[in-house]
C-alpha positions in Angstrom: 16.8 29.4 40.8 15.2 26.3 40.4 15.6 24.3 37.1 12.0 23.3 36.0 11.4 19.8 35.2 12.2 18.9 32.0 9.2 17.7 30.0 8.3 14.2 29.4 9.0 12.1 25.8 7.3 9.1 24.9 10.3 6.4 23.5 8.7 5.9 19.8 11.5 3.4 19.5 9.8 1.5 20.9 7.1 0.5 18.8 9.8 -1.0 15.7 10.0 -4.4 16.7 10.5 -7.1 14.6 6.8 -7.9 14.3 6.6 -5.0 12.4 9.5 -5.7 10.5 8.3 -9.4 9.6 4.6 -8.0 9.2 6.4 -5.5 6.1 8.6 -7.9 4.8 5.1 -10.2 4.2 3.4 -7.3 2.3 6.4 -6.3 0.2 7.4 -10.2 -0.5 9.0 -10.5 -3.8 8.1 -14.5 -3.8 4.0 -13.6 -3.6 4.9 -11.4 -6.2 6.3 -13.9 -8.0 3.1 -16.4 -7.7 1.4 -14.0 -8.8 3.0 -13.7 -12.1 3.7 -17.3 -12.5 -0.1 -18.3 -11.7 -2.0 -15.7 -13.7 0.7 -17.0 -17.1 0.3 -20.7 -16.4 -3.9 -19.5 -16.4 -4.2 -18.0 -19.1 -2.1 -20.9 -20.8 -4.1 -23.0 -20.0 -6.8 -21.4 -21.3 -5.0 -21.1 -24.6 -4.8 -24.3 -25.0 -8.2 -25.1 -24.3 -9.4 -22.5 -26.8 -6.7 -24.4 -29.8 -8.6 -27.3 -29.4 -11.9 -26.1 -29.7 -10.6 -24.7 -32.8 -8.9 -27.9 -33.7 -12.5 -29.5 -33.3 -14.6 -27.1 -34.9 -12.9 -24.6 -37.2 -11.8 -26.4 -40.7 -8.0 -25.6 -40.6 -5.7 -27.8 -42.1 -2.4 -28.9 -39.9 -0.1 -26.7 -40.2 -2.5 -23.0 -40.1 -3.8 -24.7 -37.3 -0.2 -25.2 -35.4 0.5 -21.7 -36.2 -2.6 -20.3 -34.6 -1.9 -22.6 -31.5 2.5 -21.5 -31.2 0.9 -17.5 -31.5 -2.2 -18.0 -29.0 0.2 -19.9 -26.4 3.0 -17.4 -26.6 0.8 -14.7 -26.9 -1.4 -15.7 -23.9 1.7 -16.2 -21.8 3.1 -12.9 -22.2 -0.3 -11.3 -21.8 -0.9 -13.4 -18.8 2.4 -12.5 -17.7 0.9 -9.1 -18.4 -1.8 -9.6 -16.1 0.5 -10.6 -13.6 2.4 -7.8 -13.2 -0.9 -5.7 -13.1 -2.0 -7.8 -10.0 1.1 -7.0 -8.4 1.1 -3.4 -8.8 -2.7 -3.3 -7.9 -1.4 -4.9 -4.7 1.5 -2.3 -3.8 -0.8 0.3 -4.0 -3.1 -1.4 -1.4 -0.1 -2.1 0.2 0.4 1.6 0.8 -2.6 2.1 2.4 -2.5 -0.5 4.7 1.8 0.9 5.9 -0.8 4.3 6.4 -3.3 2.3 8.4 -0.4 0.3 10.3 0.8 3.9 11.4 -2.4 5.5 12.4 -3.0 2.1 14.7 0.5 3.0 16.1 -0.2 6.5 16.6 -3.3 5.4 18.9 -1.2 3.0 20.9 0.9 6.1 21.4 -1.4 8.3 22.5 -2.6 5.9 25.4 1.1 5.1 26.4 1.0 9.1 26.6 -1.5 9.3 28.6 -0.3 6.2 30.7 3.0 9.2 31.4 0.5 10.0 33.9 0.7 14.2 35.4 3.6 16.3 35.6 5.8 18.3 32.9 4.7 17.2 29.5 4.8 18.1 26.3 1.8 16.6 24.3 1.9 16.6 20.4 -1.3 17.1 18.2 -2.6 14.1 16.0 -1.1 14.8 13.2 2.5 15.6 15.0 2.1 12.5 16.5 1.4 10.5 13.3 4.3 12.3 11.2 6.6 11.4 14.4 5.3 7.3 14.1 5.8 7.6 10.2 9.6 9.6 10.4 10.7 7.5 13.4 9.0 3.9 13.3 7.7 3.3 10.3 10.3 4.6 7.8 12.8 2.9 9.5 10.9 -0.5 9.7 10.1 0.1 6.1 14.0 0.2 5.6 15.1 -2.8 7.4 11.8 -5.1 5.3 13.0 -3.6 2.5 16.7 -4.0 2.9 16.2 -7.5 4.0 14.0 -8.4 1.1 15.9 -6.8 -1.9 19.6 -6.7 -0.3 21.8 -5.2 -3.0 18.4 -3.6 -5.0 16.9 -2.5 -2.0 18.4 1.6 -2.7 15.3 2.8 -6.1 12.4 0.6 -3.9 13.5 2.9 -0.7 13.7 5.7 -2.7 10.3 5.0 -4.6 9.1 4.3 -0.6 10.0 7.5 1.1 8.7 9.7 -1.5 5.4 7.7 -1.9 4.5 7.0 1.8 6.0 10.6 2.8 3.3 12.2 0.1 0.6 10.0 1.2 1.2 10.4 5.1 1.4 14.8 4.3 -1.7 14.6 2.0 -3.7 12.3 4.7 -1.8 15.5 7.4 -3.8 18.2 5.1 -7.1 16.4 4.4 -7.7 14.9 7.9 -6.6 18.7 9.5 -9.8 20.1 7.6 -12.1 17.9 9.9 -14.0 20.4 12.6 -13.7 17.9 15.1 -9.4 17.6 14.7 -9.6 21.0 15.5 -11.2 20.8 18.2 -8.6 18.1 19.3 -5.7 20.9 19.2 -7.8 22.9 21.3 -8.2 20.1 24.0 -4.4 19.2 23.8 -3.5 23.1 24.3 -5.1 22.8 27.6 -3.7 19.9 28.3 -0.4 21.2 28.1 -0.7 24.4 29.1 -0.7 22.7 33.1 2.2 21.2 33.8 0.6 19.7 37.1 -2.5 18.4 35.4 -3.8 15.3 34.6 -3.8 14.1 30.9 -6.7 12.0 30.8 -8.5 12.9 28.0 -5.6 13.1 25.4 -5.7 9.6 23.9 -9.7 10.2 23.3 -8.1 13.9 21.9 -6.3 11.6 19.3 -8.5 9.4 18.4 -10.4 12.2 16.8 -7.5 13.0 14.8 -6.7 9.2 13.8 -10.3 8.4 13.1 -10.9 11.0 10.3 -7.7 10.3 9.1 -8.7 6.3 8.5 -11.5 7.9 6.6 -9.4 9.9 4.4 -6.9 6.7 3.9 -9.2 4.7 2.7 -11.0 7.6 0.7 -7.0 8.5 -1.1 -6.3 4.5 -1.4 -9.3 3.7 -3.6 -8.9 7.0 -5.8 -5.3 6.2 -6.1 -5.6 2.4 -7.1 -9.1 3.5 -9.4 -6.7 6.7 -11.0 -3.3 4.8 -11.5 -4.5 1.3 -12.5 -7.1 2.9 -15.4 -4.8 3.7 -18.0 -2.6 0.5 -16.9 -6.1 -1.7 -17.6 -7.1 0.2 -20.9 -3.0 -0.9 -22.2 -4.0 -4.4 -21.6 -7.1 -4.3 -23.2 -5.3 -2.9 -26.1 -2.7 -5.3 -25.6 -5.5 -8.1 -25.1 -6.8 -7.3 -29.0 -3.7 -6.6 -30.9 -2.6 -9.8 -30.0 -5.6 -11.7 -30.4 -6.2 -10.3 -33.9 -4.4 -12.8 -36.0 -5.7 -15.8 -34.3 -9.7 -14.0 -34.8 -8.4 -13.1 -38.3 -7.3 -17.4 -39.3 -11.0 -18.4 -37.7 -13.2 -15.8 -39.4 -10.6 -16.8 -42.7 -11.9 -20.5 -41.9 -15.0 -20.0 -42.0 
């Protein structure tokens, strides 16, 4: 009995390049995060210095009360600036999740084109969702693990746990939302037709997968915007409350001086 030909498979590991890892290292850069925090703290400190100068010029405060208010204002402004810088880092990290998903979708499209280049013969063609999930598990996450380990060293383990849970949940959500599209359901039928013939041409497979990646990209953009809004809103409210509490003593001293 003749053995049937083994179905062709695409080696997804070839997309896990050093360039991809370097790009991810840039996304999760520690120096970049530190620069955000420091630059924000410096700017708020300078603004506090200007405010203290104006207070000395126009408010009727003696030297000791003015010094007390100025020292408090400088310390509070630097603390608030540091907190604001951390909020910027958190917002950037949420944006990075969206960038990672878009990167995975871009690789999914390239993989679909490469599948199509395999030509005719025995093929196992995954749907767009299946290919995206394979890219996530076999390309993106191993590259993220390398990038996080390269960047954070011994501190990488808790961050990897967070990235695995966050990105894994986001991928599942994107697949679920994108699969609701009627166009994506049509690409399933098209891929089934291509797979049913072991000797047929696979032309059109990349277009079928593109239907999924386009729908998924829209989902990623909507979810990314909503995630940043919902996650950052309570943090911004807490920051505003902290800023009001920190400014209270200085405003009270200025009011009493009138």
